[in-house]
Kinemage of the C-alpha trace (Angstrom):
@kinemage 1
@onewidth
@group {chain A} dominant
@subgroup {mainchain}
@vectorlist {calphas} color= white
{ca met a 1} P -0.268 -0.038 0.082
{ca ser a 2} L 1.007 3.322 -0.802
{ca ala a 3} L -0.013 6.761 0.600
{ca gly a 4} L 0.648 8.340 -2.792
{ca gly a 5} L 0.634 11.781 -1.586
{ca phe a 6} L -2.911 11.684 0.315
{ca thr a 7} L -3.080 13.507 3.487
{ca ser a 8} L -3.982 11.376 6.809
{ca leu a 9} L -7.537 12.377 6.874
{ca glu a 10} L -7.599 11.702 3.060
{ca leu a 11} L -6.794 8.301 4.014
{ca arg a 12} L -9.008 7.432 6.815
{ca arg a 13} L -11.498 8.211 4.732
{ca leu a 14} L -10.370 5.776 2.277
{ca arg a 15} L -9.781 3.117 4.411
{ca thr a 16} L -13.611 3.286 5.951
{ca leu a 17} L -14.648 1.935 2.596
{ca lys a 18} L -13.200 -1.442 4.001
{ca thr a 19} L -14.059 -3.551 0.671
{ca pro a 20} L -14.440 -3.558 -3.148
{ca arg a 21} L -18.076 -3.397 -1.938
{ca gly a 22} L -17.367 -0.410 -0.014
{ca ile a 23} L -15.682 1.735 -2.800
{ca gln a 24} L -18.776 0.668 -4.907
{ca arg a 25} L -21.449 1.835 -2.449
{ca ala a 26} L -19.038 5.119 -2.393
{ca leu a 27} L -19.425 5.695 -5.923
{ca asp a 28} L -22.790 5.003 -6.313
{ca ala a 29} L -23.579 7.914 -4.078
{ca met a 30} L -21.582 10.131 -5.676
{ca pro a 31} L -23.561 11.963 -8.087
{ca tyr a 32} L -22.417 11.296 -11.938
{ca his a 33} L -19.829 13.894 -12.847
{ca leu a 34} L -21.048 15.430 -16.615
{ca ala a 35} L -18.292 17.948 -17.061
{ca leu a 36} L -15.408 17.200 -19.718
{ca thr a 37} L -12.883 16.640 -17.113
{ca ala a 38} L -10.170 13.906 -15.715
{ca trp a 39} L -10.223 14.769 -12.099
{ca ser a 40} L -7.929 12.856 -9.691
{ca pro a 41} L -8.723 10.731 -6.913
{ca arg a 42} L -7.962 13.303 -4.295
{ca arg a 43} L -10.321 15.758 -6.494
{ca val a 44} L -12.980 12.967 -6.593
{ca leu a 45} L -13.076 12.898 -2.662
{ca arg a 46} L -13.317 16.537 -2.496
{ca glu a 47} L -15.614 17.504 -4.883
{ca gly a 48} L -18.064 14.273 -3.910
{ca thr a 49} L -18.745 13.523 -8.040
{ca ala a 50} L -17.440 11.641 -10.732
{ca his a 51} L -17.858 10.359 -14.213
{ca cys a 52} L -16.977 7.020 -15.284
{ca leu a 53} L -12.902 7.543 -15.920
{ca glu a 54} L -12.771 9.569 -12.940
{ca gly a 55} L -14.965 6.630 -10.311
{ca ala a 56} L -12.626 4.369 -12.061
{ca ile a 57} L -9.350 6.222 -11.077
{ca phe a 58} L -11.149 6.582 -7.758
{ca ala a 59} L -11.814 3.660 -6.954
{ca ala a 60} L -7.950 1.705 -8.073
{ca ala a 61} L -6.697 4.020 -5.625
{ca ala a 62} L -9.149 3.357 -3.067
{ca leu a 63} L -8.291 -0.410 -3.529
{ca arg a 64} L -4.613 0.297 -3.958
{ca val a 65} L -5.027 1.612 0.036
{ca leu a 66} L -6.895 -1.173 1.112
{ca gly a 67} L -3.891 -3.236 -0.423
{ca phe a 68} L -5.131 -4.498 -3.552
{ca pro a 69} L -2.874 -3.252 -6.492
{ca pro a 70} L -4.640 -0.150 -8.441
{ca leu a 71} L -5.527 -1.521 -11.712
{ca leu a 72} L -7.732 -0.133 -14.600
{ca leu a 73} L -9.084 -2.500 -18.127
{ca asp a 74} L -10.747 -0.447 -21.149
{ca leu a 75} L -13.845 -1.633 -22.421
{ca glu a 76} L -13.627 -0.326 -25.615
{ca ala a 77} L -17.307 -0.241 -27.672
{ca val a 78} L -18.128 0.734 -31.157
{ca gln a 79} L -21.005 3.572 -32.318
{ca asp a 80} L -21.213 4.179 -28.471
{ca met a 81} L -18.371 5.747 -25.738
{ca asp a 82} L -15.644 3.329 -23.688
{ca his a 83} L -16.062 2.521 -20.452
{ca val a 84} L -13.298 2.240 -17.946
{ca ile a 85} L -13.277 0.065 -14.748
{ca ala a 86} L -11.154 -0.711 -11.956
{ca val a 87} L -10.449 -4.592 -11.417
{ca phe a 88} L -9.270 -6.618 -8.511
{ca arg a 89} L -8.817 -10.171 -7.524
{ca val a 90} L -10.426 -12.330 -4.394
{ca arg a 91} L -9.133 -15.710 -4.154
{ca glu a 92} L -7.672 -16.071 -7.986
{ca arg a 93} L -11.514 -14.844 -9.113
{ca trp a 94} L -11.915 -11.581 -10.653
{ca gly a 95} L -14.070 -8.521 -9.765
{ca ala a 96} L -14.822 -5.167 -10.985
{ca ile a 97} L -15.927 -1.564 -9.318
{ca ala a 98} L -17.171 0.938 -12.120
{ca lys a 99} L -19.262 4.004 -12.044
{ca ser a 100} L -21.471 4.553 -15.100
{ca asn a 101} L -24.632 6.211 -15.978
{ca his a 102} L -25.829 2.677 -16.961
{ca ser a 103} L -27.346 0.632 -14.685
{ca gly a 104} L -25.753 -2.586 -15.793
{ca leu a 105} L -22.294 -1.270 -16.179
{ca arg a 106} L -21.051 -1.155 -12.413
{ca tyr a 107} L -20.011 -3.307 -9.931
{ca arg a 108} L -18.891 -6.887 -10.583
{ca glu a 109} L -19.050 -9.721 -7.365
{ca pro a 110} L -14.921 -11.472 -7.739
{ca val a 111} L -16.457 -14.245 -9.367
{ca tyr a 112} L -15.140 -14.228 -12.487
{ca glu a 113} L -11.851 -17.220 -13.478
{ca ser a 114} L -10.805 -14.949 -16.377
{ca lys a 115} L -10.218 -11.055 -17.391
{ca arg a 116} L -12.482 -12.241 -20.523
{ca glu a 117} L -15.454 -14.010 -18.512
{ca leu a 118} L -15.907 -10.413 -16.535
{ca val a 119} L -15.543 -8.221 -19.285
{ca met a 120} L -18.509 -11.027 -21.030
{ca ser a 121} L -20.492 -10.164 -18.071
{ca tyr a 122} L -20.682 -6.451 -19.236
{ca phe a 123} L -21.746 -7.424 -22.562
{ca glu a 124} L -25.751 -7.804 -22.399
{ca gly a 125} L -25.799 -4.559 -20.897
{ca tyr a 126} L -23.473 -2.607 -22.827
{ca leu a 127} L -26.201 -0.589 -24.814
{ca asn a 128} L -26.359 2.451 -27.268
{ca phe a 129} L -29.594 4.651 -27.443
{ca arg a 130} L -30.775 2.653 -30.470
{ca arg a 131} L -30.300 -0.563 -28.147
{ca glu a 132} L -27.283 -1.925 -30.237
{ca arg a 133} L -24.981 -3.922 -28.251
{ca thr a 134} L -21.824 -2.039 -28.716
{ca leu a 135} L -18.991 -3.720 -26.748
{ca arg a 136} L -16.272 -5.281 -28.880
{ca ala a 137} L -12.561 -5.512 -27.090
{ca tyr a 138} L -10.896 -5.150 -23.860
{ca ser a 139} L -7.454 -4.313 -22.506
{ca arg a 140} L -5.042 -6.006 -20.543
{ca pro a 141} L -5.423 -4.965 -16.954
{ca val a 142} L -3.098 -1.646 -16.814
{ca asn a 143} L -1.025 -0.885 -12.924
{ca leu a 144} L -0.813 2.804 -12.309
{ca ala a 145} L 1.243 1.827 -9.964
{ca ser a 146} L 3.886 2.156 -12.721
{ca phe a 147} L 3.310 5.576 -13.337
{ca asp a 148} L 4.230 6.602 -9.333
{ca arg a 149} L 7.016 8.778 -10.440
{ca arg a 150} L 5.285 10.695 -12.970
{ca arg a 151} L 4.469 14.023 -11.023
{ca pro a 152} L 2.336 15.262 -10.073
{ca gly a 153} L 1.255 12.327 -8.284
{ca trp a 154} L -1.740 10.539 -10.039
{ca met a 155} L -3.719 9.786 -6.917
{ca val a 156} L -3.200 13.698 -5.807
{ca ser a 157} L -2.533 16.325 -8.643
{ca glu a 158} L -4.556 18.867 -9.330
{ca ala a 159} L -4.484 18.788 -13.332
{ca asp a 160} L -6.377 16.831 -15.010
{ca leu a 161} L -5.501 13.323 -15.624
{ca trp a 162} L -6.149 12.376 -19.558
{ca trp a 163} L -2.697 10.868 -20.225
{ca ile a 164} L -4.483 7.839 -18.252
{ca pro a 165} L -7.016 7.521 -20.827
{ca glu a 166} L -4.810 8.266 -23.921
{ca his a 167} L -2.652 5.344 -22.395
{ca leu a 168} L -5.383 3.140 -22.312
{ca val a 169} L -6.978 3.770 -25.728
{ca asp a 170} L -3.271 2.833 -27.156
{ca ile a 171} L -2.426 0.406 -25.789
{ca pro a 172} L -3.791 -3.590 -27.395
{ca his a 173} L -6.884 -4.524 -27.007
{ca val a 174} L -8.605 -8.596 -26.989
{ca arg a 175} L -11.213 -8.523 -29.527
{ca leu a 176} L -14.431 -10.196 -28.238
{ca leu a 177} L -16.154 -11.616 -31.440
{ca thr a 178} L -15.507 -12.655 -34.770
{ca pro a 179} L -16.850 -10.671 -37.586
{ca ala a 180} L -19.361 -13.008 -38.502
{ca val a 181} L -20.767 -12.829 -35.019
{ca glu a 182} L -20.750 -8.846 -34.781
{ca arg a 183} L -23.013 -9.117 -38.402
{ca ala a 184} L -25.807 -11.573 -36.833
{ca leu a 185} L -25.986 -9.529 -33.455
{ca thr a 186} L -29.923 -8.540 -32.904
{ca arg a 187} L -30.799 -5.190 -30.941
{ca ala a 188} L -31.808 -5.463 -27.200
{ca asp a 189} L -35.566 -4.996 -26.403
{ca arg a 190} L -36.834 -1.694 -25.118
{ca arg a 191} L -37.045 -3.128 -21.794
{ca ser a 192} L -33.637 -3.817 -21.562
{ca leu a 193} L -32.491 -0.608 -22.433
{ca glu a 194} L -35.122 1.457 -20.272
{ca ala a 195} L -33.617 -0.948 -17.207
{ca ser a 196} L -30.124 0.088 -18.476
{ca leu a 197} L -31.130 3.810 -18.084
{ca val a 198} L -32.242 3.689 -14.716
{ca gly a 199} L -30.870 6.467 -12.934
{ca his a 200} L -29.223 8.177 -15.898
{ca arg a 201} L -28.677 11.754 -16.470
{ca pro a 202} L -28.769 12.944 -19.902
{ca his a 203} L -25.500 14.488 -21.683
């Protein structure tokens, strides 16, 4: 575990989350942040709001404080926005924490035997407004500890962290579906889209 520049008060607040599920509850309690920003975990703590990217980076930092490596994974979509999740392992099983405007793209219990299995659990809920299933690929997990020497520190920076999503986009992604499978995909029904939009805040 690394303090990463957090104050003692900030560390106490993060430690009170206690578990990955506690981190997810904290993110769920925050309003969805609609601004075009890339805040650090410190700024998310201070402002009490986050969007997908900021929520994942915050979760990675909080996981680190709890003794997990700070891992991010990028989900790549077509005709839709990418989604970033913080991933963790418990007893050799993968789980995830995420902030999303869509109800089905958030927490995953650590029950998945592989990263691909975890990613595929997001497939059915990953819909655009045309009810198309849009998830197509995923990145390897990126350990943000590898960027600790970058200044200012990613956990406490007052500057936006745009270099993190730029890195996630640039690294290789694993394709989920063959072209034939992609062509055969059907649209989800309206109820599935409506369910995914429970609590949605329009951009």
